Short mmCIF file of the C-alpha atoms (twelve columns), coordinates in Angstrom:
data_MODEL
# 
_entry.id   MODEL 
# 
loop_
_atom_site.group_PDB 
_atom_site.id 
_atom_site.type_symbol 
_atom_site.label_atom_id 
_atom_site.label_alt_id 
_atom_site.label_comp_id 
_atom_site.label_asym_id 
_atom_site.label_seq_id 
_atom_site.Cartn_x 
_atom_site.Cartn_y 
_atom_site.Cartn_z 
_atom_site.pdbx_PDB_model_num 
ATOM 1   C CA . MET A 1   186.653 21.004 16.775 1 
ATOM 2   C CA . ARG A 2   182.964 21.910 17.110 1 
ATOM 3   C CA . GLN A 3   181.161 20.733 20.225 1 
ATOM 4   C CA . ASN A 4   177.943 18.794 19.688 1 
ATOM 5   C CA . ARG A 5   175.198 21.182 20.923 1 
ATOM 6   C CA . ASP A 6   172.958 18.238 21.859 1 
ATOM 7   C CA . ALA A 7   175.615 16.506 23.956 1 
ATOM 8   C CA . PRO A 8   175.089 16.782 27.712 1 
ATOM 9   C CA . LEU A 9   177.257 19.381 29.436 1 
ATOM 10  C CA . ARG A 10  179.907 18.377 31.947 1 
ATOM 11  C CA . SER A 11  178.797 19.051 35.516 1 
ATOM 12  C CA . ASP A 12  181.044 22.126 35.891 1 
ATOM 13  C CA . ALA A 13  179.839 23.510 32.561 1 
ATOM 14  C CA . GLN A 14  176.225 22.892 33.610 1 
ATOM 15  C CA . ARG A 15  176.828 24.725 36.913 1 
ATOM 16  C CA . ASN A 16  178.379 27.653 35.013 1 
ATOM 17  C CA . ARG A 17  175.407 27.780 32.654 1 
ATOM 18  C CA . GLU A 18  172.912 27.694 35.529 1 
ATOM 19  C CA . ARG A 19  174.819 30.393 37.424 1 
ATOM 20  C CA . ILE A 20  174.883 32.611 34.321 1 
ATOM 21  C CA . LEU A 21  171.128 32.156 33.833 1 
ATOM 22  C CA . GLU A 22  170.394 32.918 37.488 1 
ATOM 23  C CA . VAL A 23  172.472 36.107 37.513 1 
ATOM 24  C CA . ALA A 24  171.225 37.182 34.071 1 
ATOM 25  C CA . LEU A 25  167.604 36.769 35.114 1 
ATOM 26  C CA . ASP A 26  168.172 38.998 38.123 1 
ATOM 27  C CA . GLU A 27  170.183 41.621 36.215 1 
ATOM 28  C CA . LEU A 28  167.965 41.732 33.115 1 
ATOM 29  C CA . THR A 29  164.812 41.908 35.222 1 
ATOM 30  C CA . ARG A 30  166.277 45.028 36.851 1 
ATOM 31  C CA . SER A 31  167.569 46.525 33.591 1 
ATOM 32  C CA . ALA A 32  167.083 45.287 30.030 1 
ATOM 33  C CA . ASP A 33  170.398 46.968 29.149 1 
ATOM 34  C CA . ALA A 34  172.503 45.208 31.803 1 
ATOM 35  C CA . PRO A 35  176.000 44.732 30.345 1 
ATOM 36  C CA . LEU A 36  176.886 41.141 29.538 1 
ATOM 37  C CA . SER A 37  180.313 41.701 31.096 1 
ATOM 38  C CA . THR A 38  178.608 42.542 34.411 1 
ATOM 39  C CA . ILE A 39  176.512 39.378 34.195 1 
ATOM 40  C CA . ALA A 40  179.609 37.254 33.513 1 
ATOM 41  C CA . LYS A 41  181.529 38.862 36.380 1 
ATOM 42  C CA . LYS A 42  178.675 38.430 38.889 1 
ATOM 43  C CA . ALA A 43  178.247 34.812 37.723 1 
ATOM 44  C CA . GLY A 44  181.940 34.237 38.393 1 
ATOM 45  C CA . VAL A 45  182.798 33.154 34.849 1 
ATOM 46  C CA . GLY A 46  185.169 34.532 32.252 1 
ATOM 47  C CA . GLN A 47  184.071 36.128 29.001 1 
ATOM 48  C CA . GLY A 48  185.064 33.015 27.017 1 
ATOM 49  C CA . THR A 49  182.950 30.741 29.201 1 
ATOM 50  C CA . PHE A 50  180.053 33.172 29.021 1 
ATOM 51  C CA . TYR A 51  180.125 33.418 25.225 1 
ATOM 52  C CA . ARG A 52  180.524 29.644 24.789 1 
ATOM 53  C CA . HIS A 53  177.180 29.236 26.509 1 
ATOM 54  C CA . PHE A 54  175.483 32.342 25.108 1 
ATOM 55  C CA . PRO A 55  177.130 33.733 21.960 1 
ATOM 56  C CA . THR A 56  174.731 36.711 21.814 1 
ATOM 57  C CA . ARG A 57  172.564 38.790 24.135 1 
ATOM 58  C CA . GLU A 58  169.549 37.496 22.228 1 
ATOM 59  C CA . ALA A 59  170.518 33.867 22.859 1 
ATOM 60  C CA . LEU A 60  170.828 34.590 26.588 1 
ATOM 61  C CA . VAL A 61  167.525 36.450 26.843 1 
ATOM 62  C CA . LEU A 62  165.612 33.821 24.891 1 
ATOM 63  C CA . GLU A 63  167.065 31.007 26.993 1 
ATOM 64  C CA . ILE A 64  166.029 32.815 30.186 1 
ATOM 65  C CA . TYR A 65  162.519 33.226 28.803 1 
ATOM 66  C CA . ARG A 66  162.341 29.549 27.761 1 
ATOM 67  C CA . HIS A 67  163.675 28.408 31.137 1 
ATOM 68  C CA . GLU A 68  161.296 30.588 33.148 1 
ATOM 69  C CA . MET A 69  158.274 29.513 31.103 1 
ATOM 70  C CA . GLN A 70  159.265 25.871 31.642 1 
ATOM 71  C CA . GLN A 71  159.461 26.501 35.400 1 
ATOM 72  C CA . VAL A 72  155.862 27.796 35.409 1 
ATOM 73  C CA . ALA A 73  154.699 24.885 33.247 1 
ATOM 74  C CA . ASP A 74  156.397 22.329 35.490 1 
ATOM 75  C CA . THR A 75  154.284 23.356 38.492 1 
ATOM 76  C CA . ALA A 76  151.090 21.965 36.889 1 
ATOM 77  C CA . THR A 77  151.819 18.269 37.475 1 
ATOM 78  C CA . PRO A 78  152.577 18.482 41.222 1 
ATOM 79  C CA . LEU A 79  149.489 20.648 41.706 1 
ATOM 80  C CA . LEU A 80  147.300 18.109 39.914 1 
ATOM 81  C CA . GLU A 81  148.793 15.329 42.015 1 
ATOM 82  C CA . SER A 82  148.049 17.087 45.302 1 
ATOM 83  C CA . ARG A 83  144.834 19.064 44.715 1 
ATOM 84  C CA . GLU A 84  141.398 18.761 43.178 1 
ATOM 85  C CA . PRO A 85  141.653 19.780 39.492 1 
ATOM 86  C CA . ASP A 86  139.831 23.117 39.846 1 
ATOM 87  C CA . ARG A 87  141.975 24.061 42.886 1 
ATOM 88  C CA . ALA A 88  145.102 23.025 40.975 1 
ATOM 89  C CA . LEU A 89  144.064 25.268 38.078 1 
ATOM 90  C CA . ARG A 90  143.378 28.227 40.362 1 
ATOM 91  C CA . GLU A 91  146.683 27.849 42.242 1 
ATOM 92  C CA . TRP A 92  148.537 27.506 38.940 1 
ATOM 93  C CA . MET A 93  147.004 30.809 37.804 1 
ATOM 94  C CA . ASP A 94  148.362 32.393 41.005 1 
ATOM 95  C CA . ARG A 95  151.836 31.092 40.152 1 
ATOM 96  C CA . LEU A 96  151.518 32.459 36.627 1 
ATOM 97  C CA . ALA A 97  150.538 35.846 38.092 1 
ATOM 98  C CA . ARG A 98  153.543 35.840 40.461 1 
ATOM 99  C CA . PHE A 99  155.791 34.998 37.504 1 
ATOM 100 C CA . ALA A 100 154.264 37.796 35.414 1 
ATOM 101 C CA . MET A 101 154.722 40.389 38.149 1 
ATOM 102 C CA . ALA A 102 158.195 39.288 39.234 1 
ATOM 103 C CA . LYS A 103 159.523 39.153 35.695 1 
ATOM 104 C CA . ALA A 104 157.881 42.280 34.294 1 
ATOM 105 C CA . GLY A 105 161.299 43.912 33.798 1 
ATOM 106 C CA . LEU A 106 162.435 40.959 31.716 1 
ATOM 107 C CA . ALA A 107 159.735 41.808 29.157 1 
ATOM 108 C CA . ASP A 108 161.808 44.812 27.999 1 
ATOM 109 C CA . ALA A 109 164.851 42.600 27.428 1 
ATOM 110 C CA . ILE A 110 162.727 40.105 25.466 1 
ATOM 111 C CA . ARG A 111 161.257 42.885 23.311 1 
ATOM 112 C CA . GLN A 112 164.764 44.212 22.584 1 
ATOM 113 C CA . ALA A 113 166.050 40.735 21.739 1 
ATOM 114 C CA . THR A 114 163.237 39.955 19.314 1 
ATOM 115 C CA . SER A 115 162.171 43.296 17.816 1 
ATOM 116 C CA . ALA A 116 165.006 44.158 15.441 1 
ATOM 117 C CA . PRO A 117 164.867 42.911 11.833 1 
ATOM 118 C CA . GLY A 118 166.624 39.594 11.456 1 
ATOM 119 C CA . GLN A 119 166.390 38.772 15.165 1 
ATOM 120 C CA . PRO A 120 164.836 35.525 16.319 1 
ATOM 121 C CA . ALA A 121 161.128 35.455 17.082 1 
ATOM 122 C CA . LYS A 122 159.962 35.358 20.672 1 
ATOM 123 C CA . PRO A 123 159.698 31.689 21.632 1 
ATOM 124 C CA . GLY A 124 156.224 30.274 21.904 1 
ATOM 125 C CA . HIS A 125 154.467 29.510 25.145 1 
ATOM 126 C CA . THR A 126 154.211 25.811 24.281 1 
ATOM 127 C CA . PRO A 127 155.082 24.371 27.728 1 
ATOM 128 C CA . VAL A 128 152.769 26.838 29.499 1 
ATOM 129 C CA . THR A 129 150.006 26.260 26.954 1 
ATOM 130 C CA . GLU A 130 150.337 22.486 27.367 1 
ATOM 131 C CA . ALA A 131 150.242 22.840 31.161 1 
ATOM 132 C CA . ALA A 132 147.122 25.028 30.965 1 
ATOM 133 C CA . GLU A 133 145.442 22.507 28.648 1 
ATOM 134 C CA . ARG A 134 146.282 19.654 31.039 1 
ATOM 135 C CA . LEU A 135 144.833 21.591 33.981 1 
ATOM 136 C CA . LEU A 136 141.716 22.600 32.048 1 
ATOM 137 C CA . ARG A 137 141.076 19.055 30.770 1 
ATOM 138 C CA . SER A 138 141.472 17.639 34.284 1 
ATOM 139 C CA . ALA A 139 139.014 20.157 35.727 1 
ATOM 140 C CA . GLU A 140 136.621 19.576 32.835 1 
ATOM 141 C CA . GLU A 141 136.754 15.787 33.313 1 
ATOM 142 C CA . ALA A 142 136.090 16.279 37.037 1 
ATOM 143 C CA . GLY A 143 133.014 18.341 36.103 1 
ATOM 144 C CA . THR A 144 134.237 21.429 37.960 1 
ATOM 145 C CA . ILE A 145 134.525 23.814 34.987 1 
ATOM 146 C CA . ARG A 146 132.370 24.268 31.914 1 
ATOM 147 C CA . PRO A 147 133.351 22.098 28.950 1 
ATOM 148 C CA . GLY A 148 135.252 23.331 25.917 1 
ATOM 149 C CA . ILE A 149 137.485 26.029 27.434 1 
ATOM 150 C CA . THR A 150 140.890 26.126 25.705 1 
ATOM 151 C CA . ALA A 151 144.222 27.444 26.912 1 
ATOM 152 C CA . ASP A 152 143.848 30.298 24.429 1 
ATOM 153 C CA . ASP A 153 140.484 31.161 26.020 1 
ATOM 154 C CA . LEU A 154 142.078 31.115 29.473 1 
ATOM 155 C CA . PHE A 155 144.990 33.338 28.447 1 
ATOM 156 C CA . LEU A 156 142.626 35.846 26.830 1 
ATOM 157 C CA . ALA A 157 140.538 35.916 30.015 1 
ATOM 158 C CA . ILE A 158 143.532 36.471 32.297 1 
ATOM 159 C CA . GLY A 159 145.294 38.868 29.921 1 
ATOM 160 C CA . GLY A 160 144.528 41.697 32.333 1 
ATOM 161 C CA . LEU A 161 147.367 40.418 34.520 1 
ATOM 162 C CA . TRP A 162 149.842 41.946 32.108 1 
ATOM 163 C CA . THR A 163 148.277 45.396 32.535 1 
ATOM 164 C CA . ILE A 164 148.737 45.477 36.310 1 
ATOM 165 C CA . ASP A 165 151.687 47.575 37.448 1 
ATOM 166 C CA . PRO A 166 154.056 45.198 39.279 1 
ATOM 167 C CA . HIS A 167 155.429 48.117 41.314 1 
ATOM 168 C CA . THR A 168 152.109 48.605 43.109 1 
ATOM 169 C CA . ASP A 169 150.216 46.381 45.531 1 
ATOM 170 C CA . TRP A 170 149.313 44.090 42.625 1 
ATOM 171 C CA . GLN A 171 148.295 40.960 44.564 1 
ATOM 172 C CA . PRO A 172 144.752 41.997 45.592 1 
ATOM 173 C CA . ARG A 173 143.945 43.064 42.019 1 
ATOM 174 C CA . ALA A 174 145.389 39.872 40.538 1 
ATOM 175 C CA . THR A 175 143.489 37.746 43.079 1 
ATOM 176 C CA . ARG A 176 140.187 39.485 42.243 1 
ATOM 177 C CA . LEU A 177 140.793 39.047 38.515 1 
ATOM 178 C CA . LEU A 178 141.723 35.376 38.815 1 
ATOM 179 C CA . ASP A 179 138.814 34.639 41.196 1 
ATOM 180 C CA . PHE A 180 136.478 36.300 38.694 1 
ATOM 181 C CA . VAL A 181 137.889 34.153 35.854 1 
ATOM 182 C CA . MET A 182 137.655 30.987 37.961 1 
ATOM 183 C CA . ASP A 183 134.025 31.784 38.863 1 
ATOM 184 C CA . ALA A 184 133.262 32.236 35.158 1 
ATOM 185 C CA . LEU A 185 134.915 28.897 34.339 1 
ATOM 186 C CA . ARG A 186 132.686 27.166 36.900 1 
ATOM 187 C CA . VAL A 187 129.405 28.538 35.480 1 
ATOM 188 C CA . GLY A 188 127.767 25.732 33.503 1 
ATOM 189 C CA . ALA A 189 130.040 23.016 34.906 1 
ATOM 190 C CA . PRO A 190 128.151 19.708 34.972 1 
ATOM 191 C CA . GLY A 191 129.317 18.875 38.521 1 
ATOM 192 C CA . ARG A 192 128.129 22.166 40.043 1 
# 
């Protein structure tokens, strides 16, 4: 009997899934080649339970990536509710930078999972792109950034984040880069 993939998981199954994802994120960030058996053991689940949730390494890696990107995207709304739109945008960029630096090791696992012929494509950044658009539109409507900037423009401008070595004192460099980008976004803003 095949389980409906869209049906909600029982609470114990959901806890197992979350524990697997948490351990896998930690292990795969440290080493893209972390054995799945090690991940299952550290998560406290058997091989059968592990493979019911994630039948392949690729499925696990892509779910971690999707989950982590959703976490970054989900921070946009509370920031907009508690800050001026341009401050919310700038703080969100800081959170994106922390994510990028903390998860740099995961990039190798994602490349391995998506680079071989016949493997699934890397999932899109849709939730993060939508969050960036929401933040940009809010700041634009408030008159605190220049009009017409898209999420694609923003990601091109902050692309330097992904060239910073996360094993160095990356925060001052990331802060300078993001302050520079934010200053550029403000030039020509109608409310300035």
